[in-house]
C-alpha positions in Angstrom: 22.8 39.8 -62.4 24.4 40.3 -59.3 21.4 42.1 -58.6 19.6 38.9 -58.4 22.3 36.9 -57.1 21.9 39.3 -53.8 18.6 38.4 -53.9 18.9 35.1 -53.9 21.5 34.9 -51.1 18.9 37.4 -48.9 16.2 34.6 -49.8 18.9 31.5 -48.6 19.1 33.3 -44.9 16.5 34.4 -44.7 14.7 30.3 -45.0 17.5 29.4 -42.8 16.5 31.7 -40.1 13.1 30.5 -40.2 14.7 26.7 -40.3 16.5 27.9 -36.9 14.1 29.2 -35.3 11.5 26.8 -36.0 14.1 25.0 -34.5 14.7 26.3 -31.4 10.6 26.6 -31.5 10.6 23.1 -31.0 12.3 22.5 -28.3 10.9 25.6 -26.3 8.2 24.3 -27.0 8.2 20.2 -26.5 10.2 21.5 -23.0 7.2 23.6 -22.1 4.8 20.7 -22.3 7.0 18.1 -20.8 7.1 20.9 -17.7 3.5 21.3 -17.3 2.2 17.8 -17.7 0.3 16.8 -15.0 0.0 12.4 -16.0 1.4 11.3 -12.7 2.6 8.7 -14.3 4.7 10.4 -16.8 5.5 12.4 -13.3 6.6 8.4 -11.4 9.2 8.1 -14.0 10.8 10.8 -14.0 11.5 10.3 -9.6 14.0 7.8 -8.5 14.6 6.6 -5.1 17.6 4.8 -3.6 16.9 0.9 -2.5 18.7 1.1 1.1 15.7 3.7 2.0 15.5 3.2 5.7 12.7 4.7 7.7 12.6 4.7 11.7 9.5 3.7 13.5 9.1 5.5 17.2 7.3 3.3 19.7 5.2 3.6 22.2 4.1 2.0 25.7 0.6 4.0 27.3 -1.8 2.5 30.1 -4.2 4.9 30.0 -6.1 2.5 33.0 -5.3 0.0 35.6 -6.6 -2.4 33.0 -5.2 -1.1 29.5 -1.8 -0.8 28.4 -1.5 0.2 24.2 1.8 -0.3 23.0 1.8 1.5 19.2 4.5 1.4 16.7 4.6 4.2 13.5 6.8 5.3 11.3 9.3 8.7 11.1 11.4 10.3 8.8 10.3 11.9 5.6 9.1 9.0 3.1 5.1 9.6 1.6 2.7 8.7 3.8 4.6 9.4 7.5 2.5 11.7 8.7 -0.5 9.8 7.6 0.5 6.2 9.1 1.4 8.4 12.6 -2.5 9.3 12.6 -3.6 6.0 11.5 -2.1 4.6 14.4 -2.6 7.0 17.2 -6.2 7.6 16.6 -6.5 3.6 16.4 -5.0 4.2 19.3 -7.4 6.7 21.2 -10.4 4.4 20.0 -9.7 1.2 21.5 -12.1 0.2 24.5 -12.5 -2.2 26.4 -14.8 -3.8 29.2 -14.6 -1.9 32.2 -14.1 1.4 29.6 -18.2 0.1 29.3 -18.9 -1.0 32.6 -16.7 1.6 34.1 -15.8 -1.4 36.4 -13.7 0.0 39.7 -10.2 -2.1 39.9 -11.9 -3.9 43.6 -14.5 -5.0 41.3 -13.2 -5.6 38.4 -10.7 -8.4 40.6 -14.3 -9.9 41.9 -15.0 -10.8 38.1 -14.4 -14.8 37.6 -12.4 -14.6 34.4 -9.9 -11.4 34.5 -8.5 -11.6 31.6 -11.9 -10.3 30.1 -11.2 -7.3 32.0 -8.0 -6.8 31.8 -7.3 -5.9 27.9 -4.0 -4.4 25.9 -3.6 -3.3 22.3 0.0 -4.0 20.4 1.2 -2.8 16.9 2.9 -3.5 14.5 5.0 -1.3 12.1 6.7 -2.3 9.2 7.2 -1.2 5.5 8.5 -2.2 2.0 10.1 0.3 -0.9 9.6 -1.7 -4.5 11.1 1.3 -6.6 8.0 2.7 -7.6 5.9 2.0 -4.9 6.2 2.8 -1.3 3.8 0.0 1.2 2.9 1.0 4.9 2.1 -2.5 7.2 0.4 -2.4 10.6 -0.5 -5.5 11.8 -2.3 -4.9 15.5 -3.1 -7.6 18.1 -5.6 -6.8 21.2 -6.8 -8.5 23.5 -9.6 -8.6 25.9 -13.2 -9.5 25.3 -14.0 -13.5 24.6 -11.8 -13.4 22.4 -8.4 -12.0 21.1 -8.1 -9.5 18.9 -6.2 -9.4 14.6 -5.8 -7.3 11.8 -3.6 -6.9 8.6 -3.9 -3.3 7.3 -1.7 -2.0 4.8 -1.4 1.2 2.8 0.5 2.0 -0.4 1.3 4.8 -2.0 2.8 6.1 -5.5 6.4 8.3 -4.9 4.5 11.2 -5.3 2.9 10.2 -1.8 -1.3 9.7 -3.8 -2.3 6.9 -1.7 -3.2 4.5 -4.1 -5.9 1.4 -3.7 -5.5 -1.8 -5.9 -8.4 -0.5 -8.3 -5.4 2.5 -9.1 -2.8 -0.7 -10.7 -4.6 -2.2 -12.8 -4.7 -1.5 -16.9 -9.1 -2.3 -17.4 -11.0 -0.6 -14.0 -13.3 -3.7 -15.8 -11.3 -6.4 -15.3 -8.7 -6.7 -13.0 -10.6 -7.9 -10.5 -11.2 -11.3 -11.8 -8.1 -11.9 -13.2 -6.7 -11.4 -9.7 -9.7 -13.6 -8.0 -8.6 -16.0 -10.2 -4.1 -15.7 -9.6 -4.9 -15.3 -5.8 -7.5 -19.3 -6.3 -4.4 -20.7 -7.9 -2.1 -19.4 -5.3 -4.2 -20.7 -2.7 -4.4 -24.0 -4.4 -0.1 -24.4 -4.8 -0.1 -23.3 -1.3 -2.5 -25.8 -0.5 -0.2 -28.6 -2.2 3.2 -27.6 -0.3 1.7 -27.4 3.3 -0.7 -30.0 3.3 -1.0 -30.1 6.9 -2.7 -26.5 6.6 -5.7 -26.3 8.2 -7.7 -24.1 5.9 -11.3 -23.3 5.5 -13.8 -23.9 3.0 -14.9 -20.4 2.7 -11.8 -19.9 0.3 -13.9 -19.4 -3.0 -15.4 -16.5 -0.8 -12.7 -14.9 0.6 -11.7 -14.6 -3.1 -13.7 -14.0 -4.6 -14.7 -11.1 -6.7 -16.5 -8.7 -5.1 -13.6 -9.4 -2.1 -10.1 -7.8 -3.5 -10.5 -4.5 -3.1 -10.8 -4.5 0.8 -7.8 -7.1 0.5 -4.3 -6.3 2.1 -0.7 -6.8 0.1 2.0 -4.7 -0.3 4.1 -4.5 -3.2 7.2 -5.7 -3.8 10.0 -6.1 -6.5 9.0 -9.3 -7.6 5.2 -9.0 -6.9 2.2 -8.2 -4.7 1.7 -10.4 -1.9 -1.6 -10.7 -0.4 -2.3 -10.2 3.0 -4.8 -13.2 4.0 -5.9 -13.9 8.3 -8.9 -13.9 10.6 -9.9 -10.3 9.5 -10.3 -11.4 5.7 -12.0 -14.6 6.1 -9.5 -17.4 7.6 -9.9 -18.9 10.5 -7.1 -18.0 13.8 -5.3 -21.3 13.5 -4.5 -21.5 10.8 -3.2 -17.4 10.8 -1.1 -15.2 8.2 -0.9 -16.8 4.8 0.3 -14.8 2.1 -0.4 -15.6 -1.6 2.7 -13.8 -4.0 0.9 -13.0 -7.9 5.0 -13.0 -9.2 4.9 -9.0 -11.8 5.3 -12.5 -14.9 2.0 -13.2 -14.3 0.0 -9.7 -13.7 1.8 -8.3 -16.9 -1.5 -7.1 -18.6 -3.5 -7.5 -15.3 -1.1 -4.1 -13.6 0.3 -1.3 -14.7 3.7 -1.8 -16.3 5.2 1.1 -14.5 4.5 -0.8 -11.3 6.0 -3.8 -12.5 10.3 -3.9 -11.8 
């Protein structure tokens, strides 16, 4: 009788030990699975940044030739995308050319030209930065003079918290229909803009500007409230329109943009 009782006790302890070992193995395996998970979205959700991030700017004015002045700004600090944006700005400065560069006129020859503005030029690149807790957006505004018309363009570069550069399609839930969804929202946004700005001179090319085929080429800024798309003469507006911002709020991006990017 005592032997049977002892045997039952041993079996109980064996089962108990198996249960305890199984529990700890489950916890260890789950921990390992989390650590080795390579889904950037999961990792992104575990990384946070403060709201008061400050990005310093480096400014440089140079005159590589008597007729040309280059004034650039680019970011400094330890924030995602900084090194790449700095390189982009410097490349644009190095590639900037004037008519004098091509014709190789002497200063005396250029001064004899009837329209001096054609032969005196400048490039200015202004830098700004936006952070939305999940996304970092670097904006470059380029202004250039020289030639019959000046140049103006806006470029934006968006990164996640790990430093991965993201196109608009990378934010989308469904890569097959996000362009139409964004296009429709922008058309509504422009209609509202014109309603609130009756004196605006937006030309008739809006249908083409906001068409699906152009969506991926539009500069955009990720803000805490939504995505802000930037329009100017670079992407279809006339130069007299200036820059027009069309915001699509987060509430209207539900089902279009991944939830982890909507605050």
